[in-house]
N, C-alpha and C positions, 0 to 999 in steps of 0.2 A: 419449130415445134416447141411449145411451152407446156410443161406439166405443172399443174397446180392441185392443191388439195381442194376438194369440192366443199362448197358452203351453200347455204340456202339461196344466195343470190344467183346461183347457176342451176337451180332446181328444174326450171322448165326445160332447158337444153338437155340436162342430164336425163330427165324423164322421157324425152323423145328417144334418146339413144337407148335407154333401158327398155322401152317398149319395143323398139326394133330388135334389140338383143333377144328378148323373150320370143318375138316372132320367129327369129332364126331357129328357135327350139320348138316351133309349132304351137306356141301358146297364143290364144286369142288376144287381139289388141285390147288394152285396158289402160288408157292414158291416166284416168283419175286414180286407178289403183296403183299405177307406177309412181305418180306424184306422192300419194299418201305413204306408200311403202318407203320411198327414198327420203321423204321429209322426216319420217319417224326414225330412220337410221341415222340421219344427220343430227336431229334434235337429241336423241338418246346417246349419241356417240358410241353406238355398238357396232359400227363398221367404219372402215377408213376407205374413202373413195377418192381416186385421183382422176383428173380430167386431162386429156390431151387437147391442146388448142393450137390450131393452125391459122395464123392471122387473127381474125375475130371469131372464128367458128370452132365450136366444141366438136371434135371429130372422133373422140374415143374416150373410154373410161375403163377403170379397173376397180373392183370392190373387194376388199379383204375383211374377213371376220376373224376375231381373236379366238383362240383355243389355248389349251395349256398342255404342256408335256409333263406328265407326272414323273416319268423317268428322269428327264433333264431338269425338272423343277424350274421351268422357265415358260414364258409365254411363247406361243407359236401362232402362225397365221395361215388361214386358208384363203388362197387367191381364188375366190369363188366365181368372179365374173371378169371377163376381158373382152372388150368389143371395140372395133374401129369401123366407121362407116366404109362401105365399099370404095367410094371415091377417094378415100384418104389412105387406103392400104398400100403397102410397099413404100411408104415414106418415112418409116421409122417410129411411128406413133406407138405401136404395140411394144416395140423394143424399149422405148423410153418409159412407158407405163410400167413395164416389168422392172426396169431399173429403179424407178421410184419405189416400187413395192419392196425391192431388195434393200434399198437404203433405209426405208422405214423399219424393216425387220432388224437390220443392224442397229439402228438408233434406239430401238426398244429392247435391245439385248435379248432378242428372241432366239430360240433354238433352231427353228426352221420355218420355211414357207412350204406349203403343199398345194397342189392343185390336181384336178382330174379333168380329163377330156375324153371324147369318144376316140376309140381306136382308129376310126376312119377319118379323123380330123388331121390329116397328114401335114397340112401347112402349119397348123398351130403346133403340132408335135415337133416339127422341124425347128420352129421358132424357139420353143421352150428348150429344146436340147442345145441349140446354138447359143443360148444365154446361160447355160450351165446347169439347167435342171436335169435330174437323172430319173430315169424310169425305175420305180420300185418293183422289183421282181421277187421280193421276199415275203410280202404280206398279202393275204387275201382280204378283200374288203367286202363286207356284207351290209345290206340295207334292210331295214324293217319299215315298210310303208305304213303310215298312220292315217 
């Protein structure tokens, strides 16, 4: 398994995975929208995307967005997306993608990485906890839909 930082030359493979990832969350398929969204993220460098490659096939990705910690006066990152195709699961791709995210956080002198997942996503929660992530039980999170 190889982990690389995504670039425009892998956009098509990434867009397919991203579209599948969105489908997992019951979003309608939109390949053109996926391509445009990811191309913009890569061009504007407003997210960091890592790809997991098994042989020649792109089998997974993670996407992180920067935020800032006012209290810590440092950059922080939201691990917003993590997806591995079903056929490649249990082969270490997700664990390695998380490792790449962690390394990037350290290399950018960040205060923390954060993520959210559904309570019923037991496999993902077990993975996160096994890689050192801790459940935040101190803060209530609110959303304002726009």
